[in-house]
Residue frames as qw, qx, qy, qz and C-alpha x, y, z in Angstrom:
[[0.278, 0.594, -0.574, -0.491, 23.69, 253.55, 170.66],
 [0.881, 0.132, 0.446, -0.088, 23.09, 250.58, 168.42],
 [0.332, -0.291, 0.676, 0.589, 25.16, 249.15, 165.61],
 [0.216, 0.208, 0.787, 0.539, 24.11, 249.52, 161.99],
 [0.094, 0.830, 0.535, -0.127, 21.41, 252.17, 162.63],
 [0.403, 0.514, 0.130, 0.746, 22.18, 255.23, 160.50],
 [0.296, -0.235, -0.415, 0.828, 22.95, 258.21, 162.78],
 [0.164, -0.095, -0.172, -0.967, 20.52, 260.56, 161.04],
 [0.530, -0.389, -0.635, -0.405, 17.55, 258.35, 161.93],
 [0.306, -0.450, 0.429, -0.721, 16.09, 259.43, 165.25],
 [0.112, 0.016, 0.949, -0.294, 14.89, 256.86, 167.79],
 [0.509, 0.396, 0.400, -0.651, 11.32, 258.01, 167.07],
 [0.579, 0.507, -0.381, -0.512, 11.73, 257.41, 163.33],
 [0.213, 0.265, -0.940, -0.025, 13.32, 253.98, 163.85],
 [0.303, 0.163, 0.796, -0.499, 10.40, 253.06, 166.13],
 [0.597, 0.480, 0.093, -0.636, 7.89, 254.13, 163.46],
 [0.469, 0.461, -0.669, -0.346, 9.71, 252.11, 160.79],
 [0.043, 0.129, -0.973, 0.184, 9.69, 249.06, 163.07],
 [0.410, 0.280, 0.628, -0.599, 5.97, 249.43, 163.84],
 [0.552, 0.438, -0.259, -0.661, 5.04, 249.56, 160.17],
 [0.707, 0.034, 0.706, -0.023, 3.83, 246.37, 158.55],
 [0.331, 0.079, 0.731, 0.592, 3.76, 245.06, 155.01],
 [0.116, 0.641, 0.624, 0.432, 1.87, 247.49, 152.79],
 [0.241, -0.854, -0.269, 0.375, 2.04, 250.40, 155.23],
 [0.499, 0.633, 0.126, 0.578, 3.23, 253.65, 153.70],
 [0.431, -0.645, -0.158, 0.611, 5.34, 256.53, 154.98],
 [0.356, 0.893, 0.136, 0.238, 5.64, 260.05, 153.57],
 [0.568, -0.260, -0.008, 0.781, 9.01, 261.75, 153.46],
 [0.148, 0.907, 0.386, 0.077, 7.85, 265.35, 153.30],
 [0.446, 0.408, -0.063, 0.794, 9.72, 268.49, 152.36],
 [0.217, -0.180, -0.458, 0.843, 9.91, 271.48, 154.71],
 [0.286, -0.014, -0.123, -0.950, 6.88, 273.16, 153.10],
 [0.391, -0.223, -0.844, -0.293, 4.57, 270.13, 153.41],
 [0.508, -0.433, 0.117, -0.735, 1.41, 270.50, 155.54],
 [0.339, 0.132, -0.918, 0.156, 2.33, 267.47, 157.64],
 [0.121, 0.139, 0.749, -0.637, 0.03, 268.01, 160.65],
 [0.552, 0.270, 0.002, -0.789, -2.88, 268.81, 158.35],
 [0.689, 0.273, -0.539, -0.399, -2.54, 265.53, 156.48],
 [0.753, -0.052, -0.647, 0.105, -1.60, 263.05, 159.24],
 [0.594, -0.770, 0.014, -0.232, -1.76, 262.80, 163.03],
 [0.846, -0.372, 0.182, 0.336, 1.56, 260.96, 163.28],
 [0.432, 0.859, -0.172, 0.212, 4.36, 263.33, 162.34],
 [0.810, -0.342, 0.035, 0.474, 8.04, 262.62, 162.97],
 [0.104, 0.973, -0.152, -0.136, 10.35, 265.62, 162.80],
 [0.832, -0.006, 0.198, 0.518, 13.64, 265.37, 160.91],
 [0.091, 0.988, 0.009, -0.125, 14.57, 269.04, 160.85],
 [0.125, -0.815, 0.502, 0.259, 17.74, 269.94, 159.03],
 [0.482, -0.151, 0.825, 0.254, 17.94, 266.64, 157.15],
 [0.425, 0.372, -0.404, -0.720, 17.32, 266.48, 153.41],
 [0.898, 0.116, 0.186, -0.382, 15.17, 263.76, 151.92],
 [0.720, 0.480, -0.502, -0.003, 17.99, 262.19, 149.86],
 [0.086, 0.430, -0.786, 0.436, 19.90, 261.51, 153.10],
 [0.625, -0.090, 0.514, -0.581, 16.77, 260.20, 154.84],
 [0.873, 0.319, -0.132, -0.344, 15.94, 258.02, 151.85],
 [0.510, 0.488, -0.692, 0.149, 19.44, 256.48, 151.79],
 [0.120, -0.311, 0.775, -0.537, 19.30, 255.74, 155.51],
 [0.724, 0.041, 0.346, -0.596, 15.73, 254.43, 155.58],
 [0.841, 0.362, -0.293, -0.276, 16.33, 252.09, 152.64],
 [0.234, 0.436, -0.833, 0.246, 19.11, 250.40, 154.64],
 [0.241, -0.028, 0.811, -0.533, 16.40, 249.18, 157.02],
 [0.548, 0.406, 0.376, -0.627, 13.23, 249.24, 154.96],
 [0.317, 0.083, 0.822, 0.465, 12.31, 246.97, 152.03],
 [0.409, 0.204, -0.179, -0.871, 10.06, 248.34, 149.31],
 [0.712, 0.178, 0.560, -0.384, 6.92, 246.35, 148.56],
 [0.047, -0.261, 0.804, 0.532, 7.73, 244.01, 145.68],
 [0.208, 0.419, 0.884, 0.001, 4.08, 242.87, 145.55],
 [0.183, 0.787, 0.298, -0.509, 2.94, 246.38, 144.72],
 [0.620, 0.653, 0.303, 0.313, 2.77, 247.73, 141.18],
 [0.296, 0.688, -0.113, 0.653, 4.27, 251.09, 142.25],
 [0.652, -0.512, -0.448, 0.334, 5.73, 251.14, 145.79],
 [0.345, -0.274, -0.064, 0.896, 7.05, 254.70, 145.39],
 [0.170, 0.826, 0.511, 0.165, 4.93, 257.81, 144.83],
 [0.326, -0.110, -0.001, 0.939, 5.93, 261.36, 143.94],
 [0.190, 0.749, 0.408, -0.486, 3.93, 264.58, 143.75],
 [0.516, 0.538, 0.429, 0.510, 3.38, 265.84, 140.20],
 [0.185, -0.146, 0.005, 0.972, 4.37, 269.40, 139.35],
 [0.298, 0.650, 0.496, -0.493, 1.29, 271.63, 139.25],
 [0.516, 0.586, 0.466, 0.417, 0.19, 272.57, 135.72],
 [0.157, 0.927, 0.082, 0.330, 1.79, 275.86, 134.71],
 [0.547, -0.786, 0.252, 0.144, 4.49, 275.66, 137.40],
 [0.573, 0.718, -0.394, 0.028, 7.91, 275.95, 135.72],
 [0.493, -0.615, 0.602, -0.126, 9.66, 274.03, 138.53],
 [0.785, 0.309, -0.534, -0.056, 11.83, 271.12, 137.41],
 [0.731, -0.607, 0.254, -0.182, 12.34, 268.88, 140.47],
 [0.503, 0.584, -0.630, 0.094, 15.97, 267.85, 140.02],
 [0.397, -0.415, 0.713, -0.403, 15.84, 266.16, 143.44],
 [0.917, 0.142, 0.159, -0.336, 13.86, 263.38, 141.76],
 [0.689, 0.541, -0.476, 0.072, 17.03, 262.35, 139.90],
 [0.040, -0.492, 0.748, -0.444, 18.75, 261.90, 143.28],
 [0.729, -0.100, 0.455, -0.501, 15.82, 259.82, 144.53],
 [0.901, 0.356, -0.122, -0.217, 15.92, 257.61, 141.45],
 [0.446, 0.566, -0.654, 0.231, 19.65, 256.99, 141.85],
 [0.284, -0.354, 0.720, -0.525, 19.20, 256.07, 145.51],
 [0.827, 0.084, 0.291, -0.473, 16.17, 253.86, 144.79],
 [0.799, 0.471, -0.357, -0.116, 17.95, 252.11, 141.91],
 [0.215, 0.527, -0.754, 0.327, 20.89, 251.30, 144.20],
 [0.393, -0.178, 0.728, -0.533, 18.65, 249.73, 146.83],
 [0.611, 0.326, 0.682, -0.234, 15.89, 248.24, 144.65],
 [0.149, -0.205, 0.609, 0.751, 16.72, 248.02, 140.94],
 [0.016, -0.367, -0.829, -0.421, 13.14, 247.08, 139.97],
 [0.043, 0.490, 0.508, -0.707, 11.34, 249.93, 141.77],
 [0.123, 0.525, 0.589, 0.602, 8.46, 251.73, 140.01],
 [0.044, -0.208, -0.302, 0.929, 7.07, 255.21, 140.65],
 [0.056, 0.706, 0.684, 0.174, 3.47, 256.42, 140.63],
 [0.130, 0.143, -0.019, 0.981, 2.87, 260.13, 140.09],
 [0.114, -0.678, -0.705, 0.172, 0.07, 261.78, 142.10],
 [0.053, 0.724, 0.175, 0.665, -1.40, 265.24, 141.59],
 [0.097, 0.348, -0.498, 0.788, -0.75, 267.55, 144.56],
 [0.595, -0.270, 0.201, -0.730, -4.24, 267.34, 146.11],
 [0.924, -0.003, -0.337, -0.179, -4.35, 263.57, 145.47],
 [0.548, 0.277, -0.608, 0.503, -0.96, 263.26, 147.21],
 [0.205, -0.330, 0.440, -0.809, -2.31, 265.19, 150.22],
 [0.817, -0.160, -0.028, -0.553, -5.44, 262.99, 150.38],
 [0.858, 0.138, -0.488, 0.075, -3.33, 259.85, 150.09],
 [0.256, 0.407, -0.599, 0.641, -1.11, 261.08, 152.95],
 [0.575, -0.389, 0.218, -0.686, -4.07, 260.94, 155.34],
 [0.968, -0.096, -0.037, -0.227, -4.05, 257.14, 155.11],
 [0.612, 0.461, -0.562, 0.311, -0.30, 256.67, 155.47],
 [0.739, -0.365, -0.474, 0.309, 1.25, 255.30, 158.65],
 [0.413, -0.710, -0.102, 0.560, 3.24, 258.49, 159.30],
 [0.436, 0.855, 0.020, 0.280, 4.69, 261.64, 157.79],
 [0.681, -0.319, -0.036, 0.658, 8.35, 262.52, 158.28],
 [0.152, 0.984, 0.092, 0.015, 8.70, 266.32, 158.16],
 [0.785, -0.006, 0.058, 0.616, 12.22, 266.87, 156.84],
 [0.172, -0.738, 0.052, 0.651, 14.33, 269.94, 156.25],
 [0.507, 0.226, 0.610, 0.566, 14.25, 269.35, 152.49],
 [0.094, 0.602, 0.070, -0.789, 14.01, 272.66, 150.62],
 [0.024, -0.044, 0.741, 0.670, 13.54, 271.29, 147.08],
 [0.589, 0.181, 0.103, -0.781, 10.08, 271.99, 145.72],
 [0.884, 0.157, -0.230, -0.374, 8.07, 268.83, 144.99],
 [0.177, 0.499, -0.822, 0.211, 10.52, 266.88, 147.12],
 [0.681, -0.188, 0.473, -0.526, 7.80, 264.75, 148.74],
 [0.463, 0.237, -0.822, -0.233, 7.91, 260.99, 148.35],
 [0.805, -0.250, 0.274, -0.464, 5.80, 258.10, 149.65],
 [0.234, 0.362, -0.902, -0.037, 7.29, 254.65, 150.25],
 [0.876, -0.194, -0.079, -0.435, 5.28, 251.42, 150.67],
 [0.334, -0.539, 0.759, -0.149, 6.90, 248.91, 153.01],
 [0.726, 0.216, -0.593, -0.273, 7.58, 245.42, 151.78],
 [0.937, -0.334, -0.076, -0.073, 8.33, 242.13, 153.47],
 [0.138, -0.742, 0.653, -0.073, 11.54, 241.60, 155.41],
 [0.946, 0.144, -0.283, -0.064, 13.03, 238.30, 154.31],
 [0.630, -0.662, 0.402, 0.059, 15.39, 236.61, 156.75],
 [0.527, 0.635, -0.563, -0.053, 18.73, 235.72, 155.24],
 [0.970, -0.215, -0.093, 0.064, 20.18, 232.32, 156.03],
 [0.035, 0.839, -0.517, 0.167, 23.51, 232.65, 157.82]]
């Protein structure tokens, strides 16, 4: 056990977050996402929803303030009537951690292609359709104590 590490984050996921450098990206994927098809490094987070993962990860992980849009979501497919209400949860969580965050929307196939170049994919238990999100890691700034 360590102090200040959120319990829902597995040792494997914490290791991945620590190995990532500035500008590296991680996909938080819903349960339907083709994780192994899009990336060789897949971390399992079965039974955990993305809002909970997002809250916990953002306690340890700065978003890239040098990037125009350090957060990416998958667009709803044309003609699909789905309204991804989970996005509202994401925006609330992101706003609490990084008030100036910006989101880029990617078409589904573009999102999949982009995932191939990310550092890792976290396969969650999220059941919301279009619940996938990509985060770009920023710089950790040491606070003077």
